[in-house]
A tleap script that builds the chain and sets N, CA, C and O, in Angstrom:
source leaprc.protein.ff14SB
mol = sequence {
  NMET VAL ASN MET GLU LYS HIE ASP PRO VAL
  GLY PRO ALA LYS ARG LEU THR PRO GLU GLU
  ASP GLY ILE LEU ARG ARG LEU HIE TYR PHE
  GLU THR THR GLY VAL ALA LEU ALA LEU PRO
  MET GLN MET LEU LYS ALA GLU LEU ARG SER
  ARG ASP GLN ARG THR GLU ILE ARG ASP PRO
  ASP PHE VAL ARG THR LEU LEU PRO VAL GLU
  VAL ALA CVAL
}
set mol.1.N position { 1.679 9.943 -2.005 }
set mol.1.CA position { 0.858 10.053 -3.432 }
set mol.1.C position { 1.784 9.483 -4.530 }
set mol.1.O position { 2.524 10.389 -4.913 }
set mol.2.N position { 2.015 8.361 -5.160 }
set mol.2.CA position { 2.614 8.062 -6.525 }
set mol.2.C position { 1.961 8.676 -7.127 }
set mol.2.O position { 0.736 8.740 -7.022 }
set mol.3.N position { 3.031 9.575 -8.304 }
set mol.3.CA position { 2.796 10.525 -9.378 }
set mol.3.C position { 2.654 9.596 -10.360 }
set mol.3.O position { 3.409 8.624 -10.334 }
set mol.4.N position { 1.632 9.721 -11.440 }
set mol.4.CA position { 1.443 8.371 -11.994 }
set mol.4.C position { 1.903 9.073 -13.300 }
set mol.4.O position { 1.880 8.319 -14.272 }
set mol.5.N position { 2.313 10.333 -13.548 }
set mol.5.CA position { 2.880 10.332 -14.601 }
set mol.5.C position { 4.490 10.152 -14.592 }
set mol.5.O position { 5.042 9.998 -15.681 }
set mol.6.N position { 5.290 10.165 -13.366 }
set mol.6.CA position { 6.506 9.866 -13.361 }
set mol.6.C position { 6.466 8.265 -13.292 }
set mol.6.O position { 7.536 7.656 -13.272 }
set mol.7.N position { 5.516 7.726 -13.264 }
set mol.7.CA position { 5.242 6.244 -12.722 }
set mol.7.C position { 5.766 5.472 -14.178 }
set mol.7.O position { 5.299 5.949 -15.212 }
set mol.8.N position { 6.679 4.344 -14.303 }
set mol.8.CA position { 7.078 3.366 -15.178 }
set mol.8.C position { 6.914 1.977 -15.121 }
set mol.8.O position { 7.777 1.250 -14.629 }
set mol.9.N position { 5.770 1.522 -15.633 }
set mol.9.CA position { 5.606 0.467 -15.291 }
set mol.9.C position { 6.333 -0.837 -16.279 }
set mol.9.O position { 6.276 -2.066 -16.242 }
set mol.10.N position { 7.095 0.275 -17.238 }
set mol.10.CA position { 7.575 -1.189 -17.952 }
set mol.10.C position { 9.126 -0.911 -18.417 }
set mol.10.O position { 9.842 -1.170 -19.384 }
set mol.11.N position { 9.256 0.015 -16.704 }
set mol.11.CA position { 10.679 0.262 -16.487 }
set mol.11.C position { 11.667 -0.933 -16.284 }
set mol.11.O position { 11.227 -2.077 -16.397 }
set mol.12.N position { 13.267 -0.668 -15.925 }
set mol.12.CA position { 13.824 -2.142 -15.216 }
set mol.12.C position { 13.122 -2.578 -13.881 }
set mol.12.O position { 12.525 -1.793 -13.145 }
set mol.13.N position { 13.270 -3.983 -13.648 }
set mol.13.CA position { 12.561 -4.109 -12.706 }
set mol.13.C position { 13.290 -3.575 -11.362 }
set mol.13.O position { 14.507 -3.674 -11.517 }
set mol.14.N position { 13.013 -3.139 -10.322 }
set mol.14.CA position { 13.335 -2.530 -9.177 }
set mol.14.C position { 12.572 -3.218 -7.541 }
set mol.14.O position { 11.650 -4.029 -7.452 }
set mol.15.N position { 12.887 -2.947 -7.084 }
set mol.15.CA position { 12.348 -2.914 -5.630 }
set mol.15.C position { 11.699 -1.717 -5.418 }
set mol.15.O position { 11.995 -0.606 -5.856 }
set mol.16.N position { 10.471 -2.161 -4.461 }
set mol.16.CA position { 9.680 -0.822 -4.202 }
set mol.16.C position { 10.348 -0.355 -3.309 }
set mol.16.O position { 11.177 -0.852 -2.547 }
set mol.17.N position { 9.791 1.029 -3.481 }
set mol.17.CA position { 10.296 2.242 -2.734 }
set mol.17.C position { 9.247 2.047 -0.880 }
set mol.17.O position { 8.390 1.193 -0.654 }
set mol.18.N position { 9.454 2.510 -0.464 }
set mol.18.CA position { 8.537 2.385 1.192 }
set mol.18.C position { 7.702 2.807 0.655 }
set mol.18.O position { 6.700 2.098 0.735 }
set mol.19.N position { 7.521 4.161 -0.217 }
set mol.19.CA position { 5.633 4.564 -0.407 }
set mol.19.C position { 5.193 3.551 -1.507 }
set mol.19.O position { 3.976 3.551 -1.691 }
set mol.20.N position { 5.826 2.789 -2.189 }
set mol.20.CA position { 5.162 2.035 -3.011 }
set mol.20.C position { 4.674 0.796 -2.205 }
set mol.20.O position { 3.534 0.358 -2.361 }
set mol.21.N position { 5.369 0.366 -1.531 }
set mol.21.CA position { 5.155 -0.467 -0.379 }
set mol.21.C position { 4.121 -0.654 0.473 }
set mol.21.O position { 3.385 -1.598 0.762 }
set mol.22.N position { 4.288 0.879 0.926 }
set mol.22.CA position { 2.716 1.275 1.874 }
set mol.22.C position { 1.268 1.249 0.871 }
set mol.22.O position { 0.175 0.842 1.265 }
set mol.23.N position { 1.522 1.714 -0.323 }
set mol.23.CA position { 0.327 1.430 -1.276 }
set mol.23.C position { 0.155 0.088 -1.457 }
set mol.23.O position { -1.023 -0.203 -1.249 }
set mol.24.N position { 0.888 -0.945 -1.783 }
set mol.24.CA position { 0.627 -2.513 -1.920 }
set mol.24.C position { -0.157 -2.573 -1.118 }
set mol.24.O position { -1.370 -2.726 -1.264 }
set mol.25.N position { 0.774 -2.395 0.363 }
set mol.25.CA position { -0.086 -2.931 1.476 }
set mol.25.C position { -1.377 -2.599 1.849 }
set mol.25.O position { -2.048 -3.369 2.537 }
set mol.26.N position { -1.971 -1.068 1.300 }
set mol.26.CA position { -3.402 -0.779 1.510 }
set mol.26.C position { -4.098 -1.066 0.683 }
set mol.26.O position { -5.279 -1.192 1.007 }
set mol.27.N position { -3.670 -1.338 -0.954 }
set mol.27.CA position { -4.720 -1.754 -1.759 }
set mol.27.C position { -4.952 -3.585 -1.251 }
set mol.27.O position { -6.127 -3.949 -1.316 }
set mol.28.N position { -4.050 -4.541 -0.835 }
set mol.28.CA position { -4.277 -5.420 -0.690 }
set mol.28.C position { -5.477 -5.618 0.413 }
set mol.28.O position { -6.519 -6.268 0.336 }
set mol.29.N position { -4.900 -4.759 1.537 }
set mol.29.CA position { -5.968 -4.804 2.888 }
set mol.29.C position { -7.638 -4.563 2.219 }
set mol.29.O position { -8.666 -5.068 2.669 }
set mol.30.N position { -7.503 -3.553 0.916 }
set mol.30.CA position { -8.986 -2.989 1.249 }
set mol.30.C position { -9.327 -4.433 0.285 }
set mol.30.O position { -10.448 -4.931 0.388 }
set mol.31.N position { -8.611 -4.869 -0.361 }
set mol.31.CA position { -9.453 -6.049 -1.192 }
set mol.31.C position { -9.779 -7.199 0.213 }
set mol.31.O position { -10.903 -7.595 0.523 }
set mol.32.N position { -9.148 -7.381 0.553 }
set mol.32.CA position { -9.121 -8.396 1.653 }
set mol.32.C position { -10.390 -8.120 2.402 }
set mol.32.O position { -10.855 -9.081 3.015 }
set mol.33.N position { -11.072 -6.913 2.469 }
set mol.33.CA position { -11.619 -6.618 3.476 }
set mol.33.C position { -13.214 -6.276 2.656 }
set mol.33.O position { -14.191 -5.641 3.053 }
set mol.34.N position { -12.987 -6.900 1.557 }
set mol.34.CA position { -14.290 -6.824 0.438 }
set mol.34.C position { -14.455 -5.366 -0.454 }
set mol.34.O position { -15.416 -4.985 -1.122 }
set mol.35.N position { -13.415 -4.846 -0.253 }
set mol.35.CA position { -13.768 -3.442 -1.418 }
set mol.35.C position { -13.297 -3.740 -2.440 }
set mol.35.O position { -12.189 -4.273 -2.504 }
set mol.36.N position { -14.189 -3.407 -3.717 }
set mol.36.CA position { -13.908 -3.698 -5.076 }
set mol.36.C position { -12.634 -2.686 -5.086 }
set mol.36.O position { -12.507 -1.727 -4.325 }
set mol.37.N position { -11.668 -3.104 -6.147 }
set mol.37.CA position { -10.547 -1.655 -6.368 }
set mol.37.C position { -11.253 -1.311 -8.100 }
set mol.37.O position { -11.968 -2.070 -8.754 }
set mol.38.N position { -10.896 -0.327 -8.378 }
set mol.38.CA position { -11.446 0.322 -9.636 }
set mol.38.C position { -10.153 -0.179 -10.438 }
set mol.38.O position { -9.015 -0.273 -9.979 }
set mol.39.N position { -10.619 -0.507 -11.861 }
set mol.39.CA position { -9.241 -1.175 -12.932 }
set mol.39.C position { -8.087 -0.351 -12.479 }
set mol.39.O position { -7.202 -1.121 -12.106 }
set mol.40.N position { -7.833 0.529 -12.392 }
set mol.40.CA position { -6.404 1.497 -12.645 }
set mol.40.C position { -5.587 0.723 -11.104 }
set mol.40.O position { -4.532 0.106 -10.955 }
set mol.41.N position { -6.400 1.030 -10.407 }
set mol.41.CA position { -5.664 0.689 -8.813 }
set mol.41.C position { -5.273 -0.949 -8.929 }
set mol.41.O position { -4.145 -1.325 -8.610 }
set mol.42.N position { -6.253 -1.847 -9.389 }
set mol.42.CA position { -6.085 -3.379 -9.778 }
set mol.42.C position { -4.700 -3.461 -10.695 }
set mol.42.O position { -3.790 -4.210 -10.339 }
set mol.43.N position { -4.583 -2.581 -11.998 }
set mol.43.CA position { -3.365 -2.523 -12.438 }
set mol.43.C position { -2.200 -1.960 -11.744 }
set mol.43.O position { -1.082 -2.390 -12.026 }
set mol.44.N position { -2.341 -1.119 -10.937 }
set mol.44.CA position { -1.233 -0.580 -9.853 }
set mol.44.C position { -0.950 -1.396 -9.351 }
set mol.44.O position { 0.234 -1.702 -9.491 }
set mol.45.N position { -1.719 -2.189 -8.544 }
set mol.45.CA position { -1.546 -3.529 -7.143 }
set mol.45.C position { -1.012 -4.706 -8.214 }
set mol.45.O position { -0.471 -5.537 -7.485 }
set mol.46.N position { -0.937 -5.050 -9.256 }
set mol.46.CA position { -0.586 -5.963 -10.293 }
set mol.46.C position { 0.954 -5.902 -10.482 }
set mol.46.O position { 1.742 -6.821 -10.261 }
set mol.47.N position { 1.308 -4.356 -11.036 }
set mol.47.CA position { 2.584 -3.846 -11.381 }
set mol.47.C position { 3.321 -3.800 -10.081 }
set mol.47.O position { 4.514 -4.102 -10.111 }
set mol.48.N position { 2.812 -3.486 -9.022 }
set mol.48.CA position { 3.787 -3.492 -7.920 }
set mol.48.C position { 4.091 -4.842 -7.150 }
set mol.48.O position { 5.179 -5.107 -6.639 }
set mol.49.N position { 2.732 -5.832 -7.139 }
set mol.49.CA position { 3.151 -6.909 -6.645 }
set mol.49.C position { 4.350 -7.773 -7.608 }
set mol.49.O position { 5.104 -8.587 -7.076 }
set mol.50.N position { 4.391 -7.506 -8.888 }
set mol.50.CA position { 5.181 -8.200 -9.508 }
set mol.50.C position { 6.913 -7.688 -9.415 }
set mol.50.O position { 7.980 -8.267 -9.618 }
set mol.51.N position { 6.531 -6.338 -9.009 }
set mol.51.CA position { 8.301 -6.178 -8.540 }
set mol.51.C position { 8.516 -6.666 -6.736 }
set mol.51.O position { 9.587 -6.832 -6.151 }
set mol.52.N position { 7.383 -6.780 -6.284 }
set mol.52.CA position { 7.769 -7.177 -4.692 }
set mol.52.C position { 8.340 -7.971 -4.372 }
set mol.52.O position { 7.663 -8.963 -4.642 }
set mol.53.N position { 9.189 -8.262 -3.946 }
set mol.53.CA position { 10.276 -9.477 -3.289 }
set mol.53.C position { 10.082 -10.235 -2.231 }
set mol.53.O position { 10.822 -11.141 -1.849 }
set mol.54.N position { 8.932 -9.819 -1.672 }
set mol.54.CA position { 8.289 -10.866 -0.004 }
set mol.54.C position { 7.775 -11.919 -0.860 }
set mol.54.O position { 7.824 -11.854 -2.089 }
set mol.55.N position { 7.269 -12.916 -0.189 }
set mol.55.CA position { 6.370 -13.794 -0.492 }
set mol.55.C position { 5.237 -13.470 0.015 }
set mol.55.O position { 4.378 -14.135 -0.565 }
set mol.56.N position { 4.639 -12.597 1.023 }
set mol.56.CA position { 3.723 -12.197 1.389 }
set mol.56.C position { 3.170 -10.904 1.347 }
set mol.56.O position { 4.206 -10.296 1.617 }
set mol.57.N position { 2.381 -10.082 1.223 }
set mol.57.CA position { 2.051 -9.053 1.270 }
set mol.57.C position { 1.569 -8.847 2.324 }
set mol.57.O position { 0.485 -9.377 2.568 }
set mol.58.N position { 2.576 -7.519 3.886 }
set mol.58.CA position { 2.151 -7.630 5.050 }
set mol.58.C position { 0.994 -6.429 4.983 }
set mol.58.O position { 0.778 -5.525 4.176 }
set mol.59.N position { 0.278 -6.911 6.372 }
set mol.59.CA position { -0.853 -5.781 6.874 }
set mol.59.C position { -0.258 -4.409 6.390 }
set mol.59.O position { 0.942 -4.347 6.122 }
set mol.60.N position { -1.201 -3.134 6.253 }
set mol.60.CA position { -0.550 -1.784 6.250 }
set mol.60.C position { -0.051 -1.476 8.086 }
set mol.60.O position { -0.225 -2.228 9.044 }
set mol.61.N position { 0.478 -0.349 8.053 }
set mol.61.CA position { 0.756 0.268 9.333 }
set mol.61.C position { -0.145 1.077 9.447 }
set mol.61.O position { -0.484 1.775 8.491 }
set mol.62.N position { -0.631 1.143 10.444 }
set mol.62.CA position { -1.619 2.187 11.070 }
set mol.62.C position { -1.494 3.302 12.291 }
set mol.62.O position { -1.378 3.106 13.501 }
set mol.63.N position { -1.553 4.410 11.623 }
set mol.63.CA position { -1.271 5.438 12.498 }
set mol.63.C position { -1.928 5.306 13.753 }
set mol.63.O position { -3.083 4.895 13.647 }
set mol.64.N position { -1.525 5.536 14.937 }
set mol.64.CA position { -2.156 5.773 16.039 }
set mol.64.C position { -1.810 6.836 16.820 }
set mol.64.O position { -0.655 6.960 17.228 }
set mol.65.N position { -2.929 7.851 17.152 }
set mol.65.CA position { -2.701 8.580 18.606 }
set mol.65.C position { -2.726 8.264 19.336 }
set mol.65.O position { -3.488 7.297 19.347 }
set mol.66.N position { -2.175 8.507 20.494 }
set mol.66.CA position { -2.000 8.024 22.116 }
set mol.66.C position { -2.868 9.605 22.425 }
set mol.66.O position { -2.638 10.633 21.788 }
set mol.67.N position { -3.938 9.473 23.603 }
set mol.67.CA position { -4.395 10.881 24.000 }
set mol.67.C position { -4.140 10.567 25.573 }
set mol.67.O position { -4.145 9.432 26.049 }
set mol.68.N position { -3.956 11.548 26.167 }
set mol.68.CA position { -3.913 11.511 27.442 }
set mol.68.C position { -5.110 11.162 28.203 }
set mol.68.O position { -6.204 11.550 27.795 }
set mol.69.N position { -4.998 10.398 29.376 }
set mol.69.CA position { -6.475 10.149 30.174 }
set mol.69.C position { -6.674 10.868 31.180 }
set mol.69.O position { -6.093 10.598 32.231 }
set mol.70.N position { -7.594 12.015 31.084 }
set mol.70.CA position { -7.681 12.635 32.518 }
set mol.70.C position { -8.432 11.512 33.716 }
set mol.70.O position { -9.296 10.672 33.466 }
set mol.71.N position { -7.863 11.778 34.908 }
set mol.71.CA position { -8.016 10.987 35.826 }
set mol.71.C position { -8.774 12.077 37.011 }
set mol.71.O position { -8.291 13.076 37.544 }
set mol.72.N position { -9.990 11.519 37.157 }
set mol.72.CA position { -10.853 12.464 38.075 }
set mol.72.C position { -10.352 12.097 39.764 }
set mol.72.O position { -10.290 10.928 40.146 }
set mol.73.N position { -10.055 13.144 40.576 }
set mol.73.CA position { -9.666 12.698 41.800 }
set mol.73.C position { -10.411 13.492 42.725 }
set mol.73.O position { -10.274 13.320 43.936 }
savepdb mol mol.pdb
quit
């Protein structure tokens, strides 16, 4: 989670950290699936997007857990 106390939106423009990239990707995913973001999250997304160097926002990575399937014999 991003610590907003240490977050400096007016600091020098720099590349996104992997954590910030993940946040941007999740916020974008929520918006594209119809979720209305709260104003602070809209502002965070806009600030992160302004520093994002990619032309498109990628889909978020989904954590998948594979479980073994028991086969009856």
